[in-house]
N, C-alpha and C positions, 0 to 999 in steps of 0.2 A: 234804413237800420242805424244811422250815427246821426250825433245829436252834435251842435256848436258851438265852441269856447271862444268867445274873440275878445281883444282888449290885452292888452300891452302886460300887465300884471296877471291878468286870470289865466292868462295863456304859460305866463312863468311858470307860476303856481301850479296850474297843472302838469307841466313837464316834468316839473320838480320832484312831485310827489305819487304821482298816479302814469310814468310814464308808459307803461303796461296800455294803455288804455287809448292811446292815440293813435289813430291812425295816418294820420296826416297833415303838416302845418302848412298853410299858405301864406307868404309873406308877399307884401307890395313892392311894385317894380322901385328900383331905385332909391332906397332908403339909404339914411344913414344915421338913423336916432339909435341912440347908444341898446338901448332897452331893446330894440329888435336885434342888433347883433346880439346881444347875450342871450338871447331866445334860440336864435340858430346854433350860437355855440354851444346849447343845453342841449337839446333838439340832436343834432349830432351825435354826442357824447353817447346818448340814449339809443342812437340806430334810428332813428325817428325819420320816415321818409316827408320830403321838404319839396314845395314847389312854390313858384312866382305865379303871382295872379292881379291882373289889374284891380285897379278902384271899382269897376262896376260887377268885375266877378267877388269881390270880397265881401260887395252891399249886397249881391243876391247868397251867398251863404253865410251871412252872418242874419241878415233882413233885417241892416241899420247901416247908417253910412258915419256910425261910432264904432266902426270895429276898429282903429287906432292900427289900420296896416297890417294887422295877423290876425287868421282865421287858426281853430286848430278842429280839427273832426276828431270826436270821440268813438268809438268803436263800440257797438254794442252786440258784437257779434260771438260767438264762442269759439277759439280757436283749439285747436286738438295738437298735443307735442306729437311727431313724427314717431315717437317709440310707443305710443298708446296707438295709433294706426295699425304699427306692421303687429304688436301684439294682439291686436284687435282684431283683424279682418274682417270683412263683411261677409267675404265671399270666400269661396276657397281658393279661388285664385286670383289674386288682385288684380286690380284697374285702378290706372292711377293717373290724374292728368295736372301736368306742371306748369304755370302760366308765367313766360319768361316779362316779364316788362310792359303787359299790356295794360294802356292808358287810356281807351275810349270803354266806362262804366258800362256801355249798352251791349259791347261785347263780353265782357267779363261776367254778365250778368246773363246773357243768352247761352255763351259756354257751361255755367253752373247750371241753368235749368237742361240743357241737354247732357251733362252728365250725372244729373239724378236721374233721370228717364231712362238711361244707358247704365244706371247700377254699378256707377264707377263708387270706388271705398271712398276718393278724397281727391280734395283738388288743395292743393301746393301752391304758394304764391310766394312773392319774396318779400322780404322786410322793408326793404330800403328802395325797391323801385314799384313803377306800375300805379295804377289808381286805386283809392280806399276801396273796401267797401262799403259803399256806401247806400243810401237811400234809392239811388238811380238803378244799382246794381241790385239792392233788393226786390225794387219795383218790375225791372226787366225779366228778373230769375223768375217769374211768376210764383213762386212761395216755396219754389227747390231750396233757399238760400237757409230757411228750417232744417232741412232736413240731412243735404250735404256736410262732410265733413270736411273743413278749412283747416288745412294748416299754414303757417306760415313762418317762413324760415329765415336767417342771415344769409346762408350761401349755397346757390342751387347748386353748384358745381360740388359740392360738400356732400348736398344730398341725394344729389344723385348716385354719388359713390356708394354710399351708404345702402341706396337701394337696391344696387348689383350687389353687392356682398349679401343684401338679404336674397340672392336670387331674381330680380328683375332684370326686363330686357327694356332699355330704355328706348323709345325712338322719337327722333328729334321732326317736325313737319317743316320740309323746305322745298322750295320749287324744284332747285338741282340736287333733290336726294337719290338716290342709286336707285329705290328698288319704288315700286309703286305701292300705295296702300293697302291692296288688295293680296300683293304677294306677301304677306308679312301672316306669320301665325303665332294670333292673338292666343293663345290655349295656354297661359304662362303667366306668370306675375309680370304685370305688361307698366309700363307709364309711356304715355307719349306727351311731348311738349310741346306747345303751340309758342310762336315767336310772339314781339310786338308788330303790331298795328303795320309800322314804316320800317322797321331796320328788322324783321323775324328776329331769330334763336341768335344770342349773344355767343362769341367766338369760342368762347370757354367751356360755355357752356353744350356749344355745338360738339366740340374736339371728347366729348365726355358721355355723349350719346355714343350708346352701339350700331345705331346706323341711322342714316336721314329719309322718312320717306316722301314722297310726292303725291301731289293729285294728280291727275292727268290732265293737261287741259289744250280743248281741240276749236276753241272758237278763239278771237283775238285781245279776251283779257289778259291781263298777264300770270294775276293772280284772284284768288277769293278772299271776300270777308273773312276775319279771323276766328268769327263763331262758325262760319258754314264751313271753313277747312277744317276746326276740331271736332264738329258734329257729323264729317263720314268716314274719319276713322275709327270715331267711338263706336256708331252705329254698325261697323263691317265687326269689329270685338265682339259686339255684343251678339252679333248673326253668329258668329261664329261657338261662342259658348251653350248659344243655345240651340247649336244643331246636335 
């Protein structure tokens, strides 16, 4: 779902003229080249997500060894504004998924697939962190990406506050949550926050949740994969709403 632009001049021109189309920019490690520094400054000015990549990763992305140390992923995905989602709900009681900085495109794609299957109204992702919505996400979603509404926001904490003002209950998935997921009444406007694979939900986002919910673990593993963790409360929400 993303095309790749590479080369210093091409990428710089892209982010100067069409920054809204850029999903993420990858830079080569340990470079001091002045044009790359200019690209970095310009990307930060436009709040474009930035990541570092080794040469073999840039070759993989661009399909060439002439990438000049930089690649930009240009999205072809339609994003909705939060106002659009709130104004045009798909369900009488909306259910939204919020992804807080997930890095693995397979997890993101799997969550989108489950969200679409569970009649989720929208998936909200942060503008400046997490993986881009790329071809791997599209493939893993098994076509769901074409049907789910995606919303990209600059500040997740402020977005959560807006949702709460619109009557949403916001629940963060956390292994130390105070309630089990099945103890929650999902028969209202709800948003479920899924944290990153390694660090979980960021502290400020966590504080803005109405409650933290956990998945009971009876075995020896400490936690479940992020996409599996998201699927369980989503299907519980769907079960309650269909009952």
